[in-house]
PAMI-629149 format. One record per atom (N, C-alpha, C): z, y, x. Coordinates in steps of 0.001 Angstrom, whole numbers, plus 500000, padded with zeros to 6 digits. Atoms other than C-alpha are relative to their C-alpha. Last residue first. Example, Ala and Ser with C-alpha at 12.3 -4.5 7.8 and 13.67 -1.06 7.14 Angstrom:
// residues 2
499940498810499180;507140498940513670;500730501090499230;500000498810500890;507800495500512300;500000501200500900;
//
This chain:
// residues 549
500350501149500842;762670932184795809;499654498779500808;501450500009500190;762588935375797860;499527498811499195;500389498999501004;766307935745797319;498497500001499752;500517498815499320;767025932484799137;499431500977498985;501385500130499575;768871930160796793;499558501274500691;500577498657499857;772626930468796678;498597499854500568;499586499169501130;774022927246795265;499470501417500067;501167499641500802;771951925198797712;500360500947498873;500912499243499153;774786925225800209;498771500455499236;499435498658499807;777216924206797492;499067500861500846;500107499258501266;774998921306796443;500557501421500143;501386499587500215;774562920190800043;499864500808498729;500337498957499045;778293920175800736;498595500524499744;499294498781500384;779057918226797555;499623501157500918;500580499494501250;776410915585798267;500623501337499615;501289499405499676;777546915139801833;499363500647498780;499729498800499227;781132914615800708;498695500718500347;499504498979500943;779956912192797988;500319501309500724;501113499453500781;777838910275800452;500471501101499066;500805499193499090;780773909876802844;498856500661499244;499263498774499752;783012908687799995;499220500929500923;500057499170501222;780415906146798878;500701501333500217;501333499429500088;780021904854802410;499882500916498784;500112498982498969;783789904407802752;498640500690499916;499162498866500420;783948902577799425;499897501134501003;500706499253501039;781012900407800389;500804501197499538;501071499230499381;782708899432803619;499239500822498977;499559498669499610;785882898496801722;498897500830500625;498742499805499319;784277895499800039;500253501443500372;500180499247498764;780585895267799211;501277500240500759;501116500460499182;779855893015796272;499873500783501302;500244501419500204;783028893083794183;498903499512500912;501043500300500969;783944896408795622;499789498511499911;501206500542499399;787270897189797285;498995499666498914;500562499094499004;790315899293796575;498767499453500663;499617500465498668;792193896478794855;499421500874501092;498554499961499825;792239898180791480;500416499541501384;499339501157500586;788555898929791686;501468500013500317;498731499636500594;786097901691792489;500619498792499335;498852499954499096;783470900617795014;501325500327499351;499992499257498752;780762899407792707;501368500123500617;498949500718499286;780649896739790024;500239500613501355;500587500978499087;777290898187789048;501058499119500666;500846500906500773;778684899941785968;499423498902500878;499169500876500817;781503901401788014;499156498987499255;499302500917499103;779113902737790618;500859499027499216;500941501017499558;776848904200787954;500694498971500876;500267500885501121;779782905996786340;499065498869500401;498821500838500179;780849907404789703;499771499001498875;499976500956498898;777331908635790353;501186499054499873;500991501036500304;777198910190786903;499974498946501093;499413500875501007;780440912013787637;499050498886499623;499031500854499322;778839913337790804;500672499036499037;500755501050499333;775869914570788795;500935499048500726;500510500890501037;778225916440786515;499243498845500633;498892500816500497;780157917882789434;499517498994498970;499602500947498974;776935919012791072;501106499088499531;501023501037499950;775651920548787854;500354498947501042;499843500868501168;778919922382787415;498996498868500024;498809500817499786;778726923676790994;500207499039498831;500275500971498957;775154924840790494;501175499080500243;500880501011500564;775941926439787148;499691498937501035;499217500924500805;778906928192788688;499134498902499425;499289500938499152;776678929681791391;500767498984499187;499708499760498598;774320931323788961;500725498884500706;501107499839499066;774477930714785214;500447499953501443;499403500161498684;777691931115783227;498961500212501096;500324498892499106;776036932652780174;500557499813501401;499062500111498902;775776929632777936;499647501036501050;500376500939498963;773757930813774932;501064499990501080;501020499521499087;775328932442771890;499663498954501035;501023499273500750;777127931065768836;498877500452500919;500715500914500882;779012928376770743;498864500720499296;500813500859499165;779856930754773545;499222499001499170;501142499235499530;780970933287770942;499099499169500890;500956499910501102;783136930705769250;498770500760500428;500575501324500219;784782929898772550;498961500041498897;500935500259498926;785216933579773307;499344498649499841;501206499215500193;786719934226769884;498975499722501078;500722500585501126;789159931372770206;498701500741499769;500598501241499568;790110932571773658;499197499365498887;501060499693499055;790646936128772438;499281498741500442;501145499504500754;792578934996769391;498827500276500923;500446501102500858;794843932886771546;498789500429499209;501228500586499485;794887935675774130;499527498827499167;501155499402500664;797383937498771918;498697499455500532;499691498898500906;800036935096773111;498773500506499304;501173499156500192;798466932955775877;500265501150499065;500682499655498766;801010930170775684;498757500815499710;500624501147499349;802725930326772298;499238500455501225;501321500291500532;804800933422771648;499461498733500666;501135499719499144;808447933215772590;498700499699499270;500987501062500148;811121933442769932;498782500356500822;499594501134499175;814046935573771103;499026498843499892;500115499754498552;812372938774769898;500395498816500869;498705499580499497;811964937314766402;499900500189501513;499445500861498963;808271937082765580;501323500582500455;498824499495499307;806867938468762350;500500498973501009;498902500925500189;803342937373761526;501195500521500794;499078500287498899;800988940337761367;501049498993499562;500734500415498807;797889940565759129;500910499576501145;500674499017499178;799749940672755827;499404499415501265;501104499293500627;802322938402754222;499365500972501001;499822498590500330;804467936015756217;498753500570499324;501094499154499522;804372932224756132;500206501437499518;501197499924500825;807589930280755756;498979500931500617;499969501087500967;810688929088757580;498769499984499110;498706500241500633;809942931282760568;499913498826499036;498974499840498976;807129931731763085;501391499736499439;498954498992500203;804453930389760751;500909500082501208;499307499975501290;801767930965761882;500462498581499676;500112501136500915;800831931128765563;500792500242498729;498703500651500129;800532934548767201;499915498905498944;500044501353499465;796904935345768033;501319499264499939;499766499987498555;797295939098767667;499996498617500619;500993499128499386;795737939297764178;500142500061501516;500094498665500589;797773936292763029;498989500846500790;499364498995499152;797225932623763817;499879501350499312;499122500716499072;796422929509761746;500743500941500936;500540500094498636;795025931621758904;501006499348500948;499493498955499125;796542930728755489;499338499874501376;501107499227499453;794350928597753243;500461501176500850;501344500501500290;797427927316751359;498936500983500483;500552500697498832;800760928102753028;498543499589499815;500448501352500304;801601930760750406;499465499345501269;501402500282500256;803482933797751629;499747498553499613;500243500026501446;807132934764751243;498553499683499641;499773501351500546;808460933978754750;499702499897498504;499759501123499093;808610937685755704;500307498725499213;501249500704499707;806972940278753462;500199498735500816;500397500868501112;810209941451751835;498715499216500258;500705499287501069;811582942815755109;499464498987498981;499380500153501327;814201940855757050;499306500804498897;499164501166500273;813027942071760463;500565500073498582;498599499846499638;810375944764760343;500757498720499660;498955500120501013;806749943720760187;501381500249500586;499223501224499805;804174945040762652;501152499983498989;499760500746501225;802222947862761047;500546498605500249;499450501298499590;802391950350763918;500416499232498750;500957501101500056;800008953111762800;500519498658500464;500822500035498787;802049956105763919;499124498760500080;500516498650499789;803552956943760533;499094500073501219;501254499778500726;803832953212759826;499405501386500233;500242498567499863;806391952643762595;498702500357499284;499233499459498886;808027949198762372;499835501508500110;500683499930498713;806681948276758951;500835500720501046;500764501194499605;808143947001755696;499582500018501464;499159501181500199;810841949383754458;499318498720500467;498914500007499013;809088952409756001;500938498814499817;500364500648498735;805919951574754071;501155499894500989;499364499178498979;807543952411750698;499734499350501358;499440498817500660;805572951146747711;500585500969501011;499202499154499118;803298948605749399;500440501245499236;500448498611500032;802086946135746778;500959500848500828;498931499025500163;802846942551747790;499412501409500056;500305498693499413;800467939606747391;501160500957499728;499224499760498778;801568935987746840;499569501280500714;498596500406499889;798888935264744218;500583500385501354;499252498921499335;795520936328742827;501459499588500067;498591500363499872;793022933598741921;500707501073500812;499378499588498747;789727935201740932;501471499614499941;500983500200498940;787548933493738308;500492500493501355;499665501153499174;790592933152736028;499017499766501136;499404501153500651;790196936646734635;500313498898500987;500938501116500052;787861938943736558;500568498749499349;500292500117501424;789641942258736049;499011498860499752;500703501215500397;791363942382739412;499804499993498491;500672499933501288;792603945440741280;499275498694499739;500628501296500266;795150945682744066;499399500059498602;500611500124501314;796517948824745711;499314498661499849;499537498908500847;798735949850748615;499360499977498621;500987498987500336;798212946474750232;500604501072499113;499185498808500171;800038943608751925;499040501158499768;500344498693499462;798003940446751389;501127501010499791;499170499702498817;799109936834751034;499690501360500622;498684500629499762;796302935855748620;500655500557501267;499306498887499331;793124937138746931;501446499545500195;498567500064499741;790822934195746030;500465501268500694;499500499175498898;787318933782744586;501530499997500060;499364500799498962;785645931013742546;500580500754501163;499584501380500229;783257933132740487;500668499426501237;499426500638498816;782536936831740000;500319498550499676;498552500099499762;780421937842737054;500338499357501328;499705501405499690;776786938995737143;501475499853500345;499180500649501009;776796942470735555;500304498546500245;500877500409501101;773904943998737517;500744499243498903;500442498830500739;776377945900739691;499102499649498819;501185499361499444;777858942556740678;499627501214499153;501323500549500310;781289941790739302;498890500768500718;500552499550501279;784388943035741133;498666499306499733;501188500830500200;786728941938743909;499487500281498596;500706500027501277;789141944702744910;498806499043500078;500795501211499822;791775945238747573;499387499696498637;499734501248500698;792927948801747207;499248498829500613;501027501036499887;793197952056749124;500439498686499352;499826500907498869;795541954754747792;498928498903500028;499052501047499700;793429956703747645;501034499905498899;500168501282500686;791323959821747620;500984498958500511;501258500654500332;793578961629747074;498934500345501050;500918499213500819;796841962626748714;498745499197499684;499595500081501412;799859960667749957;499074500777499079;499225498859500471;798517959939753443;500297499827498512;499662499095498906;796932957295755654;500868501170499553;500468498634500222;797032954601752973;500449500879501170;499036498900500060;797504951024754144;499304501329499762;500781498829500403;795713947680753748;500973501135499718;499109498868500220;797163944655755577;499148501241499745;500419498703499486;795202941413755283;501081501049499722;499164499505498896;796585937907754890;499438501248500671;498693500594499733;793797936394752736;500665500679501199;499405498866499300;790632937662751055;501470499657500193;498542499877499968;788597934654749928;500427501153500895;499518499176498891;784993934327748749;501529500060499966;499281500846499039;783552931538746591;500411500780501252;499872501391500425;781085933860744834;500643499198501132;499472500972499041;781101937641745024;500073498609499378;500956501096500101;779283940596743426;500360498929501001;500578499903501339;781131943751744392;498846499001499890;501192500839500125;783402943031747366;499517500113498564;500685500124501286;785909945773748202;498767499116500138;500874501174499880;788531945948750963;499375499791498625;499460500623498797;790252949326751391;499164498787500355;500524501312499605;788071951213748932;500610499563501334;499656501031500983;790124953999747387;499604498605500490;501055500248500984;789999956208750480;500495498966499005;499763499000501031;792195957698753214;498873499877498967;501039499063500391;792291954712755512;500449500941498899;499175498805500183;794285952166757474;499050501142499689;500783498859500449;792658948729757183;500959501151499732;499181498829500295;794147945849759152;499062501144499643;500478498660499660;792306942515759045;501044501056499655;499291499410498858;793983939102759182;499471501364500414;498616500352499702;791467937445756859;500516500745501222;499496498709499540;788180938082755045;501495499821500249;498579500061499649;786310934768754632;500390501354500589;499438499113498985;782968934906752812;501479499686500231;499245500749498986;781422931954750987;500483500893501141;499709501403500270;778790934000749083;500757499388501180;499348500448498780;778342937754748800;500568498610499743;498830500856500145;775869938646746031;500493499533501377;500052501425499698;776073941421746595;498671499386499601;501249500527500561;775473945189746568;499847498533500390;500205499589501388;778808946990747049;498755499399499332;501166500848500241;780375945729750278;499672500075498507;500668499606501231;782852948275751633;498697499251499806;500999501066500089;785393947115754200;499327500197498651;499657500953498951;787327950298755019;498967498894500136;499875501266500716;785701953111753082;500197498900501032;500704501226499624;786378956099755306;500259498868499024;499186500947500760;787300959567754112;499250498676500050;500564500686501165;785730961579756906;501096499331499191;499275501245500310;787216964146759298;499471499388498705;500898500806500832;784570966694760207;500627498653499631;501076499286500705;786888968042762939;499104499022499244;501334500352499510;789974965908763700;498927500796499249;500769498779499757;793119967802762704;498592499712500526;500263499318501270;794719964724761100;499178501275500155;499535498620499954;794254962967764474;499700500670498663;498730499964499279;794010959169764440;500620501396499954;499868498974498970;791266958789761840;501365499861500652;500789498849500439;789935956248759335;500010501120501045;499145498831500114;791370953277761233;499126501214499686;500791498854500420;789764949833760867;500945501181499758;499187498847500349;791299946914762765;499089501182499709;500516498686499642;789561943525762856;500975501108499571;499216499336498963;791402940200762871;499470501337500453;498695500533499586;788765938189761034;500631500890501070;499376498784499476;785709939137758998;501436499638500338;498569500050499712;783683935936758510;500418501344500600;499440498998499078;780261936112756824;501506499754500164;499239500518498875;779073932829755284;500473501018501011;499168501205500044;776280933957752996;500773499789501304;499551500038498606;774575937235752171;501090498944500062;498665500488499653;772652936806748922;500232500166501493;499924501223499212;769659938511747316;501430499544500199;500629501113500729;768894941076744619;499998498698500778;499130500557501027;771288943836745734;499421498825499244;498578500054499667;768724945883747645;500789499450498815;499417498902499238;765134945037746742;501478499802500269;499865498818500844;763691942862743958;500627501183500706;501333499585500436;762408940214746342;500047501258499144;500810501075500562;765798940062747960;498657500540499567;501372499609500294;768185942137750037;499245498788499489;501035501030500015;771951941845750200;498640500624499742;500700500056501278;774490944442751252;498936498918500099;501035501010500160;777078944786753981;499335500181498648;500812499989501212;779371947492755325;499006498843500017;500954501117500028;782258947542757771;499242500073498689;499629500715498793;784279950630758704;499116498784500184;499229501231500151;782279952420756066;500426499498501371;499638500727498785;780897955960755832;500892498801499685;498615500385500303;779234957149752653;500438499035501094;499686501427499871;776191958840754205;501440499742499566;499730500639501291;775628962325752796;500282498510500094;501181500081500867;775979964169756108;500382499237498738;500900498894499663;778537965225758753;498730499985499155;500838499757501175;781600963124757863;499123501220500258;500400498604500145;783088961818761123;499047500148498819;501245499787500727;784988958497761299;499761501490499773;500378498591499943;787663957830763901;498596500243499437;499130498874500345;788285954114764453;499301501347500186;500912498981500503;786790950615764613;500850501196499589;499272498784500340;788578947973766704;498989501085499629;500609498720499633;787028944486766767;500895501153499558;499192499310498994;789055941264766722;499319501265500533;498577500248499813;786425939288764801;500578500826501148;499536498742499409;783016939744763207;501511499864500165;498571499703499949;781491936312762519;500233501328500711;499622499237498810;777898935685761441;501464500394499896;499207500821499073;776892932947759012;500263500710501335;499151501118500426;774161934896757216;500748499380501182;500541501335499742;772821938222758490;500991498914499637;500965500362501034;773573941645756987;499460498583500158;500281501422499884;776661942781758866;499123499538498851;500813500468501114;777110946482759561;499684498528500230;500663501301499923;779924947787761724;499140499810498764;499548500604498747;781223951316762345;499297498694500270;499120501149500202;779117952950759653;500413499443501356;500604500862501004;777664956451760068;500973498898499617;500345499186501157;779283959378761910;499301499200498905;501303500349500563;781133957473764641;499773500790498714;500697498760500340;784030958207766982;498577499684499537;499104498848500067;785272954948768562;499175501269499826;500884498916500438;783587951564768103;500902501192499716;499390498780500512;785490948971770127;498892500985499622;500656498734499701;784304945375770643;500838501168499470;499263499242498980;786481942263770787;499256501255500454;498558500119499791;783979940155768845;500515500897501123;499739498616499603;780531940064767246;501514500109500162;498610499640499752;779307936453767013;500090501435500490;499696499199498810;776046935092765603;501472500383500054;499319500986499142;774660932518763199;500439500636501318;499340501121500661;772263935122761761;500699499115501043;500112501342499439;771261938491763166;500797498988499198;500789500767500950;770947941609761009;499927498537500409;500377501382499702;773742943272762926;499253499393498817;500712500448501201;774368946997763153;499371498645500280;500611501302499724;777003947962765739;499398499487498699;499430500684498842;778070951628765821;499257498731500365;499596501345500408;776031953898763572;500429499224501239;500228499968501437;776025957582764588;500449498661499413;501300500464500485;777572957506768035;499875500265498506;500725498752500227;780400959015770077;498572499722499527;499277498787500396;781626955662771338;499048501182499834;501053499174500601;780610952019771742;500678501264499484;499470498730500484;782815949993774106;498824500846499528;500707498770499676;781681946372774502;500744501210499427;499206499154499098;783933943318774609;499249501259500443;498594500262499659;781392940905773050;500564501028500976;499693498623499589;778065940974771222;501503500043500228;498588499752499728;776774937383770968;500165501419500541;499766498843499136;773455936486769337;501510500209500175;499052500395498946;772773933036767932;500172501121501040;499157501175500216;769711934060765915;500887499783501213;500141501299499358;767743937286765699;500966498933499553;500709500979500819;768281940982765100;500216498616500594;500041501399499568;770893943273766654;499297499145498949;500747500589501106;770794947075766599;499679498570500416;500745501255499958;773562948371768834;499175499819498731;499556500874498918;774892951892769431;499122498771500149;499426501213500550;773025954450767349;500356499070501153;500764501249499920;772539957782769066;500643498942499109;499275501271499933;774016961147768066;499040498816500016;499822500513498639;771983964222768995;500647498622500071;501209499927499182;770477965594765797;500113499330501362;501192500488500692;772970964760763068;498769499937500898;499823501391500415;776083965039765213;498719499450499382;500046500817498782;774785968207766846;500147498515499649;501406500126499617;774059969689763423;499851499163501268;500590500988500907;777651968964762352;498527499788500339;500059499538501380;778793970852765436;499462498877499123;501142500268500875;779731969179768703;500194500613498614;500607498762500456;782234970857771018;498852499812499025;498986499070500503;784603967935771489;499395501297499471;500500499453501262;781756965442771725;500904501102499462;499079499038500612;782272964530775407;499367500598498746;498607500287499671;780798961466777145;500970500872499219;499555499157498894;777440961655775419;501464499674500251;501002498932500066;775565959273773124;500240500958501157;499548498735500558;777693956380774309;498833500967499908;501102499298500641;777380952696775177;500536501296499416;499556498740500589;779718950981777639;498774500740499487;500815498811499776;778995947300778405;500652501223499354;499338499118499030;781443944393778765;499156501228500359;498545499911499887;779198941903776982;500421501010501058;499756498677499426;775686941394775656;501506500206500027;498606499571499872;774694937755775111;500034501394500617;499759498865499103;771233936703773863;501491500346499958;499200500421498849;770291933333772365;500139501113501045;498882500914500228;767551934565770019;500700499680501323;499049499853498908;764726937072769529;501190499092499697;498558499908500252;761704936360767376;500796500269501265;499239501213500234;758010937137767926;501492500221499867;499623500634498738;755611939660769415;500854498741499827;501183500366499214;753794940664766204;500396499188501231;500930500746500838;756625940738763621;498765499543500774;501211499211500171;759182941736766238;498952499176499254;500995500935500532;762797940581766297;498768500811499634;500980499766501047;764539943239768368;499144498774499700;500405501402499861;767719943372770367;499111499702498803;500763500493501146;768073947163770641;499519498587500312;500412501373499694;770700948602772978;499402499410498736;499660500206498594;771061952401772977;499679498588500473;499105501154499989;769222953171769752;500245499599501441;500679501233500395;767766956669769858;501018498889499901;499208501044500661;768663960196770914;499138498804499636;500621500283501295;766664962195773487;500791498875499347;499197500656501025;768050963891776591;499166499794498736;500191499341501287;765632964648779439;500753499214498931;500309498594499715;766577963788783029;499864500800498709;501407499727499733;768255960567781947;499782501490500245;500285500323498608;771984959786782283;498560500336500385;499455498929499166;772823961621779041;499703499748501474;501104499095499647;770523959172777281;500462501173500848;499930498700500667;773438956697777541;498762500823500350;501245499632500669;773990953083778630;500189501307499238;499671498709500583;776519951861781202;498712500568499409;500941498904499837;776041948134781942;500517501262499314;499415498946499181;778749945511782524;499123501219500210;498547499885499793;776858942447781346;500337501227500855;499842498641499490;773467941636779831;501485500280500120;498620499522499965;772798937893779406;499982501392500624;499653498871499141;769349936693778375;501498500273499901;499215500397498834;768168933369776962;500140501142501010;498905500964500145;765462934397774503;500660499752501347;499623500723498797;762786937001773862;501171499080499738;500612501327499999;760992939199771346;500325499263501300;500854500263501149;761927942798772126;499353498617500153;500422501368499745;764863943446774428;499236499551498751;500593500673501150;765177947206774352;499522498631500444;500557501323499740;767581948835776774;499439499469498688;499922500937501111;768491952512776884;499414498674500444;500187499161501177;768986955415779297;500117499170498733;501316500078500605;770461953182781961;499920500951498818;500226499167501177;773360953445784359;498560499860499527;501414499703500233;774675950874786850;499798500728498681;500220499460501339;778394951203787524;498525500369499821;501134499088500140;779442949083790542;499842500443498544;499687498706499419;782809947510791419;498910501033499862;498598499595500076;781565943976790800;500263501305500742;499297500608498886;777738943975790638;501456500458499939;499461499085498995;776749945098787183;500648499186501106;498586499638500018;774870942342785430;500318501050501044;500107498663499406;771426941137784379;501384500611499911;498920499024500152;771743937397783778;499652501289500725;500058499071498876;768774935086783221;501038501085499721;499667498574499960;769684932301780829;499735500679501340;498538499934499955;767722929025780726;500359501457500289;499628501391500262;764076928384779779;501509499812500045;499542500740498839;763559932129779537;500422498581499621;499245501119500553;761518933550776679;500398499082501149;499467500803498906;760357936969777928;500904498927499401;500634501327499956;758147938673775336;500389499235501262;500771500430501162;759181942296775943;499351498641500255;500247501388499619;761922943603778214;499334499333498798;500565500808501070;761762947366777773;499696498620500566;500526501334499735;764065949288780111;499517499354498717;499983500538501357;764852952963780361;499181498719500030;501113499696500875;765730953946783915;500219499580498561;500970501101500026;768007952272786465;498894500192498974;500783499972501225;770161955271787417;498865498978500068;501168499139499983;772812954647790049;499229499843498707;499844498688500614;775497952119790858;498744500840500187;499030499125499353;774398948596791762;499977501382499344;500332498580499998;772701946021789571;501126500794500655;498832499145499849;772908942280790293;499555501456500106;500434498739499410;770038940198788923;501213500923500026;499218498797500297;771221936634788302;499418501191500740;499639499080498922;769021933536788152;500843501169499489;498717500343499397;769019930698785607;500480500970501054;498973500409500951;765328931022784778;501259499567500729;500329501128500861;763399932642787602;501160499678499060;498863500251500893;763304935866789596;499595498926498999;498781500467499314;760742935627792437;501169499674499082;499151498843499706;757520935733790390;501341499536500559;499771499808498580;755427932568790735;500835501197500364;499800501236499230;754070932671787198;500123500308501492;499707499592498612;754435936126785637;500283498785500881;500126498541499885;754516934591782123;500448500385501409;499384499270498893;753925930847781731;499715501500499904;500735500146498749;753061929421778317;500635500898501046;499701499020498962;755096928837775147;499211499686501266;499326500457498796;753742926977772133;500224501130500981;500608499664498724;752913928285768664;500812499434501164;500817501088499479;754197926382765643;499313500300501311;499316501264499771;755533929323763668;499018498953500506;499828500770501221;753502932487764050;500672498685500349;499152501182500041;753371935245766644;499961499346498624;498586499812500359;750445937642766524;500763498686499946;499365499028500879;749517936742769188;499034500362498876;500908499041500625;748732933758771400;500792500918499077;501365500255499537;750340931268773802;498976500928499362;500766500789500969;753779932735773238;498547499907500434;500368499211501157;755581933899776370;499169499134499056;501005500596500884;757422932251779242;499723500967498848;499466500447501279;759403933515782234;498899499294499218;500791501108500543;759035934644785825;500641499503498704;499206501021500698;760601938036786533;499056498956499407;499281500802499005;759047940312789159;500862498914499378;500202501418500290;756442941670786734;500691499068500970;500780500620498925;756339945129788329;499773498504499774;501384499519500086;757418946753785033;499114499403501089;500658500534501195;760556944609784904;498532500404499974;500050501458499890;761640945273788491;499247499403498813;501090500355499096;760707948965788222;499865498487500137;501260499669500662;762914949433785135;498816499600500882;500318501086500918;765740947585786888;498686500275499279;499459499802501344;765643950089789704;499611498827499123;499494498644500213;765118950193793499;500589500235498605;500960499212500755;764760946616794758;500667501304499559;500018500070501461;767253945428797323;498803500751499418;501184499236500403;766489944847801006;499866499966498480;500382499081498933;769748943702802663;498824500892499610;498922499035499802;771242942156799532;499609501058501037;498834500554499305;767887940533798815;501087501060500092;498940500361500926;765491941807796150;501210499369500652;500184501386500443;762426941703798425;501107499538499055;498939500925499607;762086945435798923;499732498601499478;500539501088499186;758716947168798539;501074499025500465;500925500788500813;759933949314795640;499438498805500762;501387499587499820;762830950317797889;499103499182499084;501099500928500192;766582950148797368;498636500638500199;500438500563498720;769357952231798917;498770499112499870;499740499093498883;770286954628796097;499443499473501317;500760498757500089;768777952945793054;500180500925501194;499154498891499556;770097949520794173;499196501299499967;500757498799500321;768800946284792653;500920501200500243;499269498750500047;770000942935794000;499050501171499741;500827498892499540;768860939360793501;500769501300499777;499393498700500243;770693936054793138;499131501074500629;500075498983498968;769225932562792834;500660501300499579;500235498626500442;770156929601790680;500048500985501156;499071499444500979;769921926180792311;499733501488499786;498974499147499408;766898924687794023;500856500622498908;500318498576499851;765074921973792121;501155500777500612;500173499251501236;765823918314792762;499761501472500268;501396499585500092;765245916531796091;499729500852498775;500279499066498911;768980916377796753;498582500541499927;499296498755500285;769522914839793314;499723501039501077;500699499326501091;766832912250793935;500646501337499691;501216499407499472;768316911339797320;499228500762498929;499635498908499108;771773910787795858;498759500728500521;499557498892500845;770412908715792997;500330501218500845;501169499433500655;768489906540795431;500380501206499144;500771499257499008;771583906038797581;498786500676499374;499246498807499648;773705905080794573;499232500858500991;500169499067501105;771053902656793323;500722501310500290;501356499455499893;770989901019796741;499752501030498913;499957498907499032;774759900635796551;498637500643500185;
//
């Protein structure tokens, strides 16, 4: 029991739990203290005033082996805290050389819409950005650029463990009157993402040049939408990064860029095409060339276009590509890659197209090896690699109306009793379809991205959330834990409480089948329960640290 008391006292004496601060452009003051009653005025002012305590490298330029030292020691905002932003304009923000020991969250307060011109997080770690509205249209003077830039910097250092979620990024709200010159001169890029273990989740990126460009490794890009773009929707250049359940649609042709829904290429000592990109996963994404045939500057979009390998150990599964181009899914220069259960459709009956699935040798002539094309529905399929590419259980789409519910309007769910149902191979098939429906639903596995479900057969619990949950879990694994704040305090309390229980059991403490302790009887049990109640109350009370720190 003495050990229990000591543990309880040590926990109570531990550091205060995560704090919360407020920033309000309409009611805040530079001299505020960051409390709800006296918020600061803008996020830009908070950063520039040095109100965030963190760490930075001990010297510059950055090099491996350097240690971290205090930055803004004693500042009110500390590791684990949350900065709540209220509606209004928060400026253009540069967060440079802030390596937090645990995540600091910058988030829209529920019901609020904080606006920023742009955000650059240069050389840092353990940040969460959530619910922000980002556009140069909010600033007094419009100037294009990259809206959110997560930047590895050769002098300042690397960037890692950053989560950006539920944000809206746009050049302008309305592009209906834009000319080709407007697109070329006014369009911003959405995301530029360097680093390690980065998570880009549930963001809306619209009316931009390039959508989400990712050089980061071991990262997650999921459940985002890129709508109306003049460059590439997604770019993936970093090893072991997953792009899943994203929607990319409406490509604009206003210059010489060959637009891609997703593009990748390798870089090596000899330049583009002389290296390798390893371990990319493209899962459950939807790429749509255009929705409106009358769209101005309508492009012919290459769906998944990867032309300068070598691409190694890629998985391309459950994607839908609807486009007016030859390249539906193309890998040029591939080793141990698989393209499984995708649906590739032509938007019309005219050239270019129909789109194909195609694995080809590298441009330098290096042959393909160990690749697979299986269980796909596609308007075209090309393979001239001999036995180095296994091609089986695919179906060429001749008449879409015999396979799909409403192909003219983009509904590529399978019709009952069509030739794609129950005819797929079970080997290396995805466990769920593009909507998270478990495979198989019938006697066999279906072809394409959608598994057919009879109306009387219920989806597994969660339905389409299966993919969402899987993606979120993977994103949490790839990025840092973004819970922070009050939840972190409660979790820590529960964890410490579990440790107390474990200690009690190890000591022959109060938990036993007879309801008494071997060395203390019922009194110890009562005392333990009292301590646990006190412990829980104190932890909850400490969950909201005073805003002044």
